[in-house]
C-alpha positions in Angstrom: -31.7 -34.1 20.3 -33.6 -30.8 20.0 -31.2 -29.1 22.5 -28.1 -30.3 20.3 -29.6 -28.7 17.2 -30.3 -25.5 18.8 -26.7 -25.2 20.2 -25.2 -25.8 16.8 -27.3 -23.2 15.3 -26.4 -20.8 18.0 -22.8 -21.5 17.3 -23.2 -21.1 13.5 -21.0 -18.1 12.3 -22.6 -15.7 9.9 -21.1 -12.2 8.9 -23.1 -9.1 9.4 -21.6 -7.6 6.3 -21.7 -9.8 3.0 -18.1 -10.0 1.9 -18.4 -12.7 -0.7 -18.3 -10.4 -3.7 -15.1 -8.8 -2.1 -13.5 -12.2 -1.7 -14.6 -13.3 -5.1 -12.9 -10.1 -6.7 -9.8 -10.5 -4.6 -9.3 -14.1 -5.7 -9.7 -13.0 -9.4 -7.1 -10.4 -8.8 -4.6 -12.8 -7.4 -5.2 -15.2 -10.0 -4.3 -12.7 -12.8 -1.1 -11.5 -11.1 0.1 -15.1 -10.4 -0.1 -15.7 -14.2 3.1 -13.6 -14.4 4.5 -13.3 -10.9 5.9 -16.2 -9.1 5.5 -16.3 -5.2 5.6 -12.8 -3.5 2.2 -13.7 -1.9 2.8 -11.2 1.1 3.7 -8.5 -1.3 0.5 -9.1 -3.4 -1.6 -9.4 -0.2 -0.3 -6.0 1.1 -0.9 -4.3 -2.3 -4.3 -5.5 -2.3 -5.0 -4.5 1.4 -3.6 -1.0 0.5 -6.2 -0.7 -2.2 -9.0 -1.8 0.1 -7.8 0.5 2.9 -7.7 3.5 0.4 -3.8 3.8 1.2 -0.6 4.4 -0.6 2.2 2.0 -0.7 6.0 2.1 -0.9 7.7 -1.0 -2.5 11.3 -1.4 -1.6 13.6 -4.0 -3.3 16.9 -4.5 -5.2 16.5 -4.3 -8.9 15.1 -7.1 -10.7 12.7 -8.6 -8.0 9.3 -7.5 -10.0 8.6 -4.4 -7.9 7.4 -2.2 -11.2 5.9 -5.4 -13.0 3.8 -6.2 -9.9 2.4 -2.7 -9.7 1.6 -2.7 -13.3 0.0 -6.1 -13.2 -2.2 -4.9 -10.2 -3.3 -1.9 -12.3 -4.0 -4.2 -15.4 -6.1 -6.5 -13.4 -8.4 -3.5 -12.4 -10.2 -1.7 -14.9 -9.2 1.7 -13.8 -6.8 4.5 -15.1 -3.3 4.0 -14.8 -0.1 6.2 -14.9 3.4 5.5 -14.7 6.0 8.1 -13.8 9.7 7.6 -13.9 11.3 10.0 -11.3 14.6 11.4 -12.3 16.7 14.3 -10.9 15.8 16.8 -13.5 11.9 16.1 -12.9 10.0 19.2 -12.2 6.6 19.4 -10.1 4.8 20.6 -13.1 5.9 17.5 -14.9 3.7 15.5 -12.6 1.0 17.8 -11.6 0.3 19.7 -14.8 0.7 23.3 -16.0 -1.2 26.2 -17.0 -0.9 26.9 -20.8 -2.0 30.3 -22.4 -4.8 29.7 -24.9 -4.5 32.1 -27.8 -8.1 31.8 -28.9 -9.7 33.0 -25.8 -6.9 34.7 -24.1 -6.9 32.7 -21.0 -4.8 30.2 -19.3 -5.9 26.4 -19.6 -4.9 23.9 -17.1 -3.3 20.9 -18.8 -3.4 18.0 -16.3 -0.3 16.0 -15.5 0.0 12.1 -15.3 -1.0 12.3 -11.6 -4.5 12.7 -12.7 -5.4 9.1 -12.9 -6.7 6.3 -10.4 -3.6 4.2 -10.0 -0.2 5.9 -10.2 3.0 4.0 -10.2 5.9 6.1 -9.4 9.2 4.5 -10.3 12.3 5.1 -8.1 10.5 8.0 -6.0 14.0 8.9 -4.3 15.4 9.9 -7.7 13.7 13.0 -7.8 14.8 16.3 -5.9 13.0 17.4 -2.6 10.6 20.1 -4.4 9.4 17.5 -6.9 8.8 15.0 -3.9 7.0 17.7 -2.1 4.6 18.2 -4.9 3.2 14.8 -3.8 2.2 15.9 -0.3 -1.2 17.4 -0.9 -2.3 14.9 -3.6 -1.5 11.7 -1.6 -3.1 13.2 1.7 -6.1 15.1 0.4 -6.7 13.7 -2.9 -6.5 17.0 -4.5 -4.2 19.5 -6.3 -4.0 23.3 -5.8 -2.3 25.2 -8.8 -2.6 28.9 -9.3 -5.2 29.2 -6.4 -7.6 26.5 -8.1 -8.2 23.2 -6.5 -8.6 20.1 -8.7 -10.0 17.0 -7.1 -8.6 13.5 -8.1 -11.1 10.9 -9.5 -11.5 8.1 -6.9 -10.2 5.6 -6.2 -6.8 7.3 -6.2 -3.8 5.1 -5.0 0.0 5.8 -5.4 2.3 2.8 -5.6 5.9 4.0 -5.3 9.2 1.9 -5.6 12.8 2.5 -4.4 16.0 0.7 -4.3 17.7 0.3 -0.9 21.2 -0.3 -2.2 22.2 2.2 -4.8 22.1 5.6 -3.1 24.3 7.5 -5.3 22.2 10.4 -7.0 19.2 9.8 -4.9 17.3 12.1 -2.4 16.2 10.5 0.8 12.5 10.7 1.4 11.8 13.0 4.4 9.7 11.4 7.3 6.8 13.7 6.5 6.4 12.0 3.2 7.2 8.5 4.4 4.3 9.0 6.8 1.9 9.3 4.0 2.4 5.8 2.8 0.1 3.3 4.5 2.5 0.3 4.0 6.3 0.1 3.4 6.5 -3.4 1.6 9.7 -5.1 1.5 10.7 -7.6 -1.3 13.1 -10.4 -0.8 14.8 -12.6 -3.4 13.0 -15.7 -4.7 13.8 -19.0 -3.3 15.4 -21.8 -5.4 12.1 -23.2 -6.5 10.6 -20.0 -7.3 13.8 -19.2 -9.4 13.5 -22.4 -11.4 9.5 -21.5 -12.1 10.7 -18.0 -13.1 13.2 -19.5 -15.6 10.8 -22.1 -16.9 8.1 -19.4 -17.4 10.5 -17.2 -19.3 11.4 -20.3 -21.5 7.9 -20.9 -22.1 6.9 -17.3 -23.3 8.5 -18.0 -26.9 8.3 -14.3 -27.7 4.9 -13.6 -26.3 4.5 -10.5 -23.9 4.3 -11.3 -20.1 1.1 -9.5 -19.4 -0.8 -10.3 -22.6 -3.1 -12.8 -20.8 -3.9 -10.4 -17.9 -7.7 -9.5 -17.8 -9.3 -6.6 -15.9 -11.9 -7.7 -13.6 -12.8 -4.8 -11.1 -13.9 -1.4 -12.1 -13.7 2.0 -10.1 -17.3 1.8 -8.8 -16.6 -1.8 -7.4 -13.4 -0.9 -5.6 -15.0 2.2 -4.1 -17.9 0.0 -3.0 -15.3 -2.4 -1.4 -13.5 0.4 0.4 -16.9 1.2 1.9 -17.4 -2.4 3.1 -13.9 -2.3 4.7 -14.7 0.8 6.7 -17.6 -1.0 8.1 -15.7 -3.9 9.5 -16.1 -3.9 13.5 -13.3 -3.7 15.8 -14.0 -4.1 19.6 -12.8 -1.4 22.1 -10.1 -3.6 23.7 -8.6 -3.9 20.2 -8.6 -0.1 19.8 -6.6 0.0 23.1 -4.3 -2.7 21.9 -3.4 -0.5 18.8 -2.9 2.5 21.0 -0.7 0.6 23.6 1.6 -0.5 20.7 1.8 2.9 19.3 2.5 4.6 22.6 5.3 1.9 23.2 7.1 3.1 20.1 7.2 6.7 21.6 8.5 5.2 25.0 11.2 2.8 23.6 14.7 3.6 24.6 15.9 2.1 21.1 13.7 4.5 19.1 14.7 8.2 18.4 11.4 8.8 16.7 8.1 7.1 17.7 5.0 6.6 15.7 2.3 9.4 15.1 -1.4 9.3 15.5 -1.4 8.9 11.6 0.3 5.4 12.2 -2.2 4.1 14.7 -5.1 5.3 12.2 -3.3 3.3 9.4 -3.0 0.2 11.5 -6.7 0.4 12.2 -7.4 0.7 8.4 -5.1 -2.1 7.5 -6.3 -4.4 10.1 -9.7 -4.0 8.8 -8.7 -4.6 5.2 -6.8 -8.0 6.4 -10.1 -9.0 8.3 -12.2 -8.5 5.1 -9.6 -10.3 3.0 -9.7 -13.3 5.5 -13.6 -13.2 5.1 -14.3 -11.6 8.4 -16.5 -8.6 9.4 -14.4 -8.2 12.5 -10.9 -7.5 13.4 -8.9 -9.8 15.4 -5.3 -9.3 17.3 -3.7 -11.3 14.4 -4.8 -8.7 11.9 -3.4 -5.9 14.0 0.0 -7.9 14.3 0.0 -8.5 10.6 -0.4 -4.8 9.9 2.0 -3.5 12.4 5.3 -4.2 10.7 4.6 -2.8 7.3 2.7 0.2 8.8 5.5 1.2 11.3 8.8 0.4 10.0 9.1 3.5 7.9 7.5 5.7 10.4 9.9 5.0 13.3 13.6 6.0 13.5 16.4 3.9 15.5 18.6 5.8 17.7 22.1 6.1 16.1 23.8 4.1 18.7 21.6 1.1 18.1 21.9 1.6 14.2 25.5 1.5 14.5 25.1 -1.9 16.1 23.0 -3.3 13.4 19.5 -3.0 15.1 16.8 -2.6 12.5 13.3 -0.9 12.9 11.7 -4.3 12.0 13.4 -6.0 14.9 12.2 -3.5 17.4 8.8 -3.4 16.3 8.6 -7.2 16.4 10.0 -6.8 20.1 7.2 -4.1 20.7 4.6 -6.7 19.3 5.7 -9.3 21.8 6.0 -7.0 24.6 2.4 -5.6 24.4 -0.2 -7.8 26.1 -2.8 -9.3 23.7 -6.3 -8.5 24.9 -8.5 -11.6 25.4 
């Protein structure tokens, strides 16, 4: 009997890192968002994972599928600074970053910060602005700083950019260059709701009776907590054979005959960070192959390019990434 008890205690699983506070925080955020958003669990999980992994997300979907409101709700459920910037064809870099204004009192230029100086930035229709305005985001997204007139201005952490774009209406848009797409941790695709979700959306709208959709959403996590959770995610353990598994997947994209452009080392780092975030969200302090698989499509689909011949045949990046995931042997 004593031997049986010993074996049971040996098999009991305990995390080396205490993730209970992190999981409670995530549950509260999901609870707040679900007060307004019906379904879209995959999108919400990826948005939360991008915050935990300290990465930016590009949300793509047709108009009316709650891209903007989901990002706004996420920001409202967090007690952090929030800015919304609507990209338009006449938007200038200074409209985002800020500009130097001459101060008559001291005869010096004072820097007036733009809306980018916040914790969570929602950029609506990022592909509506011209190339030089899009390029203004390069430094701030990668290095969390802005250089203007030779002076560097650091962003207050956490700093997360959530951008939306419409995949259908391309008139008057400027396609994001690969270098900018590469700076997004995830590209999140949003589909239409199913029939049950559609009915629930209509019922909720009917029951609003003139009240605001987001009136009952409460903020739970402050900037300090988010930074603490990001630190915990960085400590999540990943075995050497799983690092090799990520590398094999990335190298496979570079050797794939269906792909014109393979994934960069930044993509492999993104999968590493995202898989750690997914592990933490599942209450584990170690990464599994399933976490890596879960991260692969949203991390890679905007970073690889299908060859023109395959694109004409209707082959998508998502299909090729799925084939690569199936082809790469899972380490045991």
